[in-house]
DSSP file (Angstrom, degrees, kcal/mol; ACC not computed):
  #  RESIDUE AA STRUCTURE BP1 BP2  ACC     N-H-->O    O-->H-N    N-H-->O    O-->H-N    TCO  KAPPA ALPHA  PHI   PSI    X-CA   Y-CA   Z-CA
    1    1 A X              0   0    0      0, 0.0     0, 0.0     0, 0.0     0, 0.0   0.000 360.0 360.0 360.0 121.7    0.0    0.0    0.0
    2    2 A X        -     0   0    0      1,-0.1     2,-0.1     3,-0.0     3,-0.1  -0.262 360.0-112.9 -65.0 145.3    1.5    3.4   -1.0
    3    3 A X        -     0   0    0      1,-0.1     2,-0.1     3,-0.0    -1,-0.1  -0.447  36.9-105.3 -69.1 145.2    2.2    6.0    1.6
    4    4 A X        -     0   0    0     -2,-0.1     2,-0.3     1,-0.1    -1,-0.1  -0.474  38.3-109.1 -72.0 146.8    0.1    9.2    1.4
    5    5 A X        -     0   0    0     -2,-0.1     2,-0.4    -3,-0.1    57,-0.3  -0.619  32.6-156.9 -78.4 134.6    1.9   12.1    0.1
    6    6 A X        -     0   0    0     -2,-0.3     2,-0.5    55,-0.1    57,-0.2  -0.920   5.0-148.9-115.5 138.0    2.6   14.8    2.7
    7    7 A X  B     -a   63   0A   0     55,-1.4    57,-2.7    -2,-0.4     2,-0.4  -0.920  18.2-135.5-104.0 127.9    3.3   18.4    1.8
    8    8 A X        -     0   0    0     -2,-0.5     2,-0.5    55,-0.2    57,-0.1  -0.666  11.9-136.5 -86.6 134.0    5.6   20.2    4.2
    9    9 A X        -     0   0    0     55,-0.5     2,-0.3    -2,-0.4    -1,-0.0  -0.753  20.4-165.3 -88.2 131.0    4.7   23.7    5.3
   10   10 A X    >   -     0   0    0     -2,-0.5     3,-2.5     1,-0.1     4,-0.3  -0.823  32.4-117.3-113.2 150.9    7.5   26.1    5.4
   11   11 A X  G >  S+     0   0    0     -2,-0.3     3,-1.4     1,-0.3    -1,-0.1   0.811 117.3  62.4 -57.0 -28.1    7.6   29.6    7.1
   12   12 A X  G 3  S+     0   0    0      1,-0.3    -1,-0.3    -3,-0.0    -3,-0.0   0.646  93.8  63.6 -71.2 -13.8    8.0   31.0    3.6
   13   13 A X  G <  S+     0   0    0     -3,-2.5     2,-0.4     2,-0.1    -1,-0.3   0.487  75.8 113.0 -86.1  -4.4    4.6   29.5    2.7
   14   14 A X  S <  S-     0   0    0     -3,-1.4    19,-0.0    -4,-0.3    -3,-0.0  -0.539  76.1-113.2 -71.3 125.6    2.8   31.8    5.3
   15   15 A X        -     0   0    0     -2,-0.4    15,-0.6     1,-0.0     2,-0.3  -0.293  36.0-161.2 -56.9 138.4    0.5   34.4    3.6
   16   16 A X  E     +B   29   0B   0      1,-0.1    13,-0.2    13,-0.1    12,-0.2  -0.957  58.2  10.8-128.1 147.8    1.7   37.9    4.0
   17   17 A X  E    S+     0   0B   0     11,-0.8    11,-0.2    10,-0.8     2,-0.2   0.818  71.4 177.5  62.5  35.7   -0.1   41.3    3.6
   18   18 A X  E     -B   27   0B   0      9,-1.0     9,-2.1     8,-0.1    -1,-0.2  -0.484  33.4-113.7 -65.4 132.9   -3.6   39.8    3.4
   19   19 A X  E     -B   26   0B   0      7,-0.2     7,-0.2    -2,-0.2     6,-0.2  -0.464  31.9-102.2 -71.9 144.2   -6.1   42.8    3.1
   20   20 A X     >  -     0   0    0      5,-1.9     4,-1.1     1,-0.1    -1,-0.1  -0.385  23.1-132.3 -60.9 134.8   -8.4   43.3    6.0
   21   21 A X  T  4 S+     0   0    0      1,-0.2    -1,-0.1     2,-0.1    -2,-0.1   0.664 101.9  33.6 -63.4 -16.9  -12.0   41.9    5.2
   22   22 A X  T  4 S+     0   0    0      3,-0.1    -1,-0.2    29,-0.1    -3,-0.0   0.842 134.4  13.9-105.2 -47.9  -13.4   45.2    6.5
   23   23 A X  T  4 S-     0   0    0      2,-0.1    -2,-0.1    28,-0.1    -4,-0.0   0.560  89.6-125.2-111.4 -14.6  -11.2   48.2    5.9
   24   24 A X     <  +     0   0    0     -4,-1.1     2,-0.1     1,-0.3    -3,-0.1   0.404  56.0 148.0  85.3  -4.9   -8.7   46.7    3.3
   25   25 A X        -     0   0    0     -6,-0.2    -5,-1.9     1,-0.1    -1,-0.3  -0.432  55.5-109.5 -65.6 131.9   -5.5   47.6    5.2
   26   26 A X  E     -B   19   0B   0     -7,-0.2     2,-0.5    -2,-0.1    -7,-0.2  -0.400  26.0-147.0 -64.3 139.7   -2.8   44.9    4.6
   27   27 A X  E     -B   18   0B   0     -9,-2.1    -9,-1.0     1,-0.1   -10,-0.8  -0.956   9.4-139.5-109.1 125.3   -2.1   42.7    7.6
   28   28 A X  E    S-     0   0B   0     -2,-0.5   -11,-0.8   -11,-0.2     2,-0.3   0.846  72.7 -22.4 -52.5 -46.0    1.5   41.7    7.7
   29   29 A X  E    S-B   16   0B   0    -13,-0.2    16,-0.3    16,-0.1   -13,-0.1  -0.977  77.8 -82.4-159.7 161.3    0.9   38.0    8.8
   30   30 A X        -     0   0    0    -15,-0.6    14,-0.2    -2,-0.3     3,-0.1  -0.293  24.7-139.4 -68.9 158.6   -1.7   36.0   10.6
   31   31 A X  S    S+     0   0    0     12,-3.0     2,-0.3     1,-0.3    13,-0.2   0.822  86.9  20.4 -83.7 -31.1   -2.0   35.9   14.3
   32   32 A X  E     -C   43   0C   0     11,-1.4    11,-2.4    37,-0.2     2,-0.4  -0.984  59.9-164.0-142.3 145.1   -2.7   32.2   14.4
   33   33 A X  E     -C   42   0C   0     -2,-0.3     2,-0.5     9,-0.2     9,-0.2  -0.997   9.4-178.8-132.2 125.2   -2.2   29.2   12.1
   34   34 A X  E     -C   41   0C   0      7,-2.9     7,-2.7    -2,-0.4     2,-0.1  -0.922  11.5-156.4-128.5 108.2   -4.0   25.9   12.6
   35   35 A X  E     +C   40   0C   0     -2,-0.5     5,-0.3    31,-0.4     2,-0.2  -0.462  20.1 163.1 -77.9 154.5   -3.4   23.1   10.3
   36   36 A X  E >   -C   39   0C   0      3,-2.9     2,-0.8    -2,-0.1     3,-0.7  -0.758  51.0 -42.5-147.6-164.9   -5.9   20.2    9.8
   37   37 A X  T 3  S-     0   0    0      1,-0.3    25,-0.1    -2,-0.2     3,-0.1  -0.624 124.4 -21.0 -74.9 110.1   -6.7   17.4    7.4
   38   38 A X  T 3  S+     0   0    0     -2,-0.8    21,-3.5     1,-0.2     2,-0.3   0.617 129.0  73.6  76.4  10.0   -6.2   18.8    3.9
   39   39 A X  E <   -CD  36  58C   0     -3,-0.7    -3,-2.9    19,-0.3     2,-0.3  -0.973  58.1-152.9-151.9 163.6   -6.6   22.5    5.1
   40   40 A X  E     -CD  35  57C   0     17,-2.3    17,-3.3    -2,-0.3     2,-0.4  -0.975  16.6-152.3-138.4 126.6   -4.9   25.3    7.0
   41   41 A X  E     -CD  34  56C   0     -7,-2.7    -7,-2.9    -2,-0.3     2,-0.4  -0.880   7.9-161.8-105.6 139.2   -6.9   28.0    8.8
   42   42 A X  E     -CD  33  55C   0     13,-3.5    13,-2.9    -2,-0.4     2,-0.5  -0.965   6.4-151.9-117.2 126.1   -5.4   31.4    9.3
   43   43 A X  E     -CD  32  54C   0    -11,-2.4   -12,-3.0    -2,-0.4   -11,-1.4  -0.898  17.0-168.2-102.9 129.5   -6.7   33.9   11.9
   44   44 A X  E     - D   0  53C   0      9,-3.1     9,-2.2    -2,-0.5     2,-0.4  -0.882   8.6-169.1-118.6 141.1   -6.1   37.5   10.9
   45   45 A X  E     - D   0  52C   0     -2,-0.3     2,-0.3   -16,-0.3     7,-0.2  -0.971  15.0-142.8-135.9 124.2   -6.5   40.7   13.1
   46   46 A X     >  -     0   0    0      5,-3.0     4,-0.8    -2,-0.4   -19,-0.1  -0.658   7.0-166.1 -82.2 129.7   -6.5   44.2   11.7
   47   47 A X  T  4 S+     0   0    0     -2,-0.3    -1,-0.1     2,-0.1   -20,-0.0   0.648  87.1  61.5 -86.3 -15.0   -4.8   46.7   14.0
   48   48 A X  T  4 S+     0   0    0      1,-0.1    -1,-0.1     3,-0.1    -2,-0.0   0.927 128.2   4.8 -75.8 -43.0   -6.3   49.6   11.9
   49   49 A X  T  4 S-     0   0    0      2,-0.1    -2,-0.1   -24,-0.1    -1,-0.1   0.410  95.1-118.0-122.7  -0.8  -10.0   48.8   12.6
   50   50 A X     <  +     0   0    0     -4,-0.8     2,-0.3     1,-0.2    -3,-0.1   0.700  59.9 153.4  68.4  22.9   -9.8   45.9   15.1
   51   51 A X        -     0   0    0     -5,-0.0    -5,-3.0     2,-0.0     2,-0.4  -0.654  25.9-163.8 -81.0 133.1  -11.6   43.6   12.7
   52   52 A X  E     +D   45   0C   0     -2,-0.3     2,-0.3    -7,-0.2    -7,-0.2  -0.954  16.4 156.9-122.0 139.5  -10.8   39.9   13.1
   53   53 A X  E     -D   44   0C   0     -9,-2.2    -9,-3.1    -2,-0.4     2,-0.4  -0.985  30.9-125.5-157.4 165.4  -11.5   37.1   10.6
   54   54 A X  E     -D   43   0C   0     -2,-0.3     2,-0.4   -11,-0.2   -11,-0.2  -0.861  15.3-165.0-115.9 143.5  -10.4   33.6    9.5
   55   55 A X  E     -D   42   0C   0    -13,-2.9   -13,-3.5    -2,-0.4     2,-0.5  -0.980   9.0-153.0-125.5 144.1   -9.3   32.4    6.1
   56   56 A X  E     -D   41   0C   0     -2,-0.4     2,-0.5   -15,-0.2   -15,-0.2  -0.961   5.3-160.7-119.2 127.1   -9.0   28.8    5.1
   57   57 A X  E     -D   40   0C   0    -17,-3.3   -17,-2.3    -2,-0.5     2,-0.4  -0.931  13.0-159.3-104.5 133.2   -6.7   27.2    2.5
   58   58 A X  E     -D   39   0C   0     -2,-0.5   -19,-0.3   -19,-0.2     2,-0.2  -0.942   7.2-165.2-112.3 127.5   -7.9   23.8    1.3
   59   59 A X        -     0   0    0    -21,-3.5     4,-0.1    -2,-0.4     3,-0.0  -0.694  29.0-130.1-112.7 161.6   -5.4   21.4   -0.3
   60   60 A X  S    S+     0   0    0     -2,-0.2     2,-0.3     2,-0.1    -1,-0.1   0.728  97.3  44.8 -79.4 -24.4   -5.9   18.3   -2.4
   61   61 A X  S    S-     0   0    0    -23,-0.1    -2,-0.1     1,-0.1   -55,-0.1  -0.891 100.5 -89.4-124.4 152.7   -3.4   16.5   -0.1
   62   62 A X        -     0   0    0     -2,-0.3   -55,-1.4   -57,-0.3     2,-0.4  -0.248  41.3-135.3 -60.2 148.4   -2.9   16.4    3.8
   63   63 A X  B     -a    7   0A   0    -27,-0.7     2,-0.3   -24,-0.2   -55,-0.2  -0.878  18.5-113.7-107.6 134.0   -0.6   19.2    5.1
   64   64 A X        -     0   0    0    -57,-2.7   -55,-0.5    -2,-0.4   -28,-0.0  -0.559  39.4-111.0 -69.9 127.6    2.1   18.4    7.6
   65   65 A X        -     0   0    0     -2,-0.3     2,-0.3   -57,-0.1    -1,-0.1  -0.240  35.7-175.0 -61.4 142.3    1.4   20.1   10.9
   66   66 A X        -     0   0    0    -33,-0.1   -31,-0.4   -58,-0.1   -33,-0.1  -0.935  35.7 -87.7-133.3 160.6    3.6   22.9   12.1
   67   67 A X        -     0   0    0     -2,-0.3   -33,-0.0     1,-0.1     0, 0.0  -0.307  48.5-100.3 -74.6 156.4    3.4   24.7   15.3
   68   68 A X        -     0   0    0      1,-0.1    -1,-0.1     2,-0.1   -36,-0.1  -0.278  20.0-130.9 -65.2 152.1    1.1   27.8   15.7
   69   69 A X  S    S+     0   0    0      1,-0.1     2,-0.3   -36,-0.0   -37,-0.2   0.790  90.9  30.0 -72.0 -30.2    2.7   31.4   15.5
   70   70 A X              0   0    0    -37,-0.1   -37,-0.2   -39,-0.1    -2,-0.1  -0.892 360.0 360.0-134.0 159.0    0.9   32.5   18.7
   71   71 A X              0   0    0     -2,-0.3    -1,-0.1   -39,-0.1   -39,-0.1   0.354 360.0 360.0-104.1 360.0   -0.2   30.8   21.9
């Protein structure tokens, strides 16, 4: 039985400067990253307007877990 292919997440793969969902101000990096089965969730917080939102990246293959950026 073949092993499932794992995709390794690197710090260079972390999204940067995502625009705020409310005011559009670029946010340098997510406050929290939570990997899961075939997806990674990113929690963003805008310092300009205090809006917080989550973005989810969905992959065809499972993503190797990496530690969160914040506790």
